[in-house]
C-alpha positions, 0 to 999 in steps of 0.5 A, spaced: 753 882 127 754 883 134 748 879 136 750 874 132 757 872 133 756 865 136 764 864 139 770 869 140 777 867 141 784 870 139 784 866 133 777 865 130 770 869 130 764 864 129 758 868 127 751 866 124 749 867 118 743 869 116 739 866 109 740 870 104 745 875 105 752 874 100 759 873 106 762 878 099 760 881 094 760 879 087 761 882 080 755 885 080 757 888 087 751 890 093 752 889 100 755 883 103 757 880 110 764 882 109 761 890 109 761 889 116 767 885 118 769 892 121 764 891 128 768 885 129 775 887 130 774 887 137 781 891 139 785 889 133 788 893 127 784 889 121 778 886 120 777 879 120 777 876 114 773 869 111 775 862 113 771 858 108 764 860 105 756 860 104 752 860 100 748 866 100 741 863 101 744 857 106 745 860 114 748 858 120 755 858 123 760 862 118 768 862 121 772 868 121 780 868 122 782 874 126 789 875 123 793 873 117 796 867 122 789 864 124 786 866 117 792 862 114 792 856 120 784 856 119 785 855 111 789 849 111 784 845 117 778 846 112 783 845 106 785 837 109 778 837 111 780 837 119 775 842 119 768 837 122 762 841 118 754 839 120 748 841 116 741 841 117 736 841 111 728 840 110 728 836 103 722 833 099 721 827 100 725 821 103 730 818 103 729 809 103 734 807 107 736 811 114 744 813 112 748 813 107 754 816 103 753 820 096 760 818 092 758 823 086 763 827 082 761 835 081 763 839 074 761 847 072 754 846 070 755 851 064 761 857 064 756 862 063 752 860 069 757 861 074 757 856 080 752 853 078 753 845 078 752 839 075 753 831 076 760 829 072 764 823 072 770 827 070 770 832 075 772 834 082 771 828 087 765 830 092 763 825 097 757 827 103 755 823 108 748 823 111 743 821 116 735 821 117 732 826 123 726 825 122 720 824 117 714 827 116 709 826 111 712 831 105 719 832 107 724 829 111 729 831 116 737 830 114 744 831 118 748 832 112 756 831 113 760 834 108 767 830 106 768 834 101 767 842 100 765 843 093 760 849 090 753 847 092 755 840 093 749 838 098 744 842 093 746 838 087 746 831 091 740 831 096 736 833 088 740 826 086 738 823 090 730 824 089 729 828 095 732 835 093 732 842 099 725 845 101 726 851 097 732 850 092 730 854 087 736 852 082 737 844 083 730 843 087 722 844 086 721 851 088 720 857 083 725 862 080 722 868 085 717 868 090 718 861 093 719 858 101 727 860 103 732 855 102 731 849 108 739 848 109 743 851 115 750 850 117 748 846 124 754 845 127 762 847 126 767 843 129 775 846 129 781 842 131 785 849 132 788 849 138 793 843 138 794 843 146 786 844 146 780 840 144 776 842 138 772 847 139 765 845 137 759 851 135 752 851 133 748 855 130 740 857 133 735 855 126 732 860 123 726 861 124 723 858 116 726 852 118 723 851 125 715 849 123 717 843 118 722 841 122 717 840 128 713 836 122 720 832 122 720 830 130 724 837 132 723 837 138 726 844 140 733 846 141 733 840 147 736 837 140 741 842 140 747 838 140 748 834 131 747 827 131 
């Protein structure tokens, strides 16, 4: 956990979440990131807590509040859409345009399937903007910005546009087991945590499994560190 710490101040921490690791225990139990938060106290009496969520299979910037007051402030910022979030994704195929906006409400696919989602015109609003960062022979590199925070929003939106995220075994073409990891990474967060200081901007390094596909789409390494 300490090796994955990207940022620390008196109010919040940002860690680089690994792919394939749940942020909290689900109904079936099992280990989660929360089980290791005691190593991130840095002298405070309580463990830090999640200010938002990332899917189990998504990697990258995960924000934690260090105490109750900070957690309440962060929760309000996320709820009001004031935290800037940029994800990088490798998608199958390619958009025709160079950038765009997806406005597609979402609802639960099936109550028995937990968090699985589907397009639903009577569902909750879900809006994503996207930009092509590079193109390869079979894949494209996109920067995705969710303007709302719905479960599986980016995965469903990309799939419905005809370019599912590589490794998506729910909404894409990946097999249920044995396929590649999900190529979706929370690349950057911008958090206006202080009223008297500029927003805090944190960038998470790319996971190993995304680097080669992105190179084929034009990524030049961490010289491309800043999100668009």
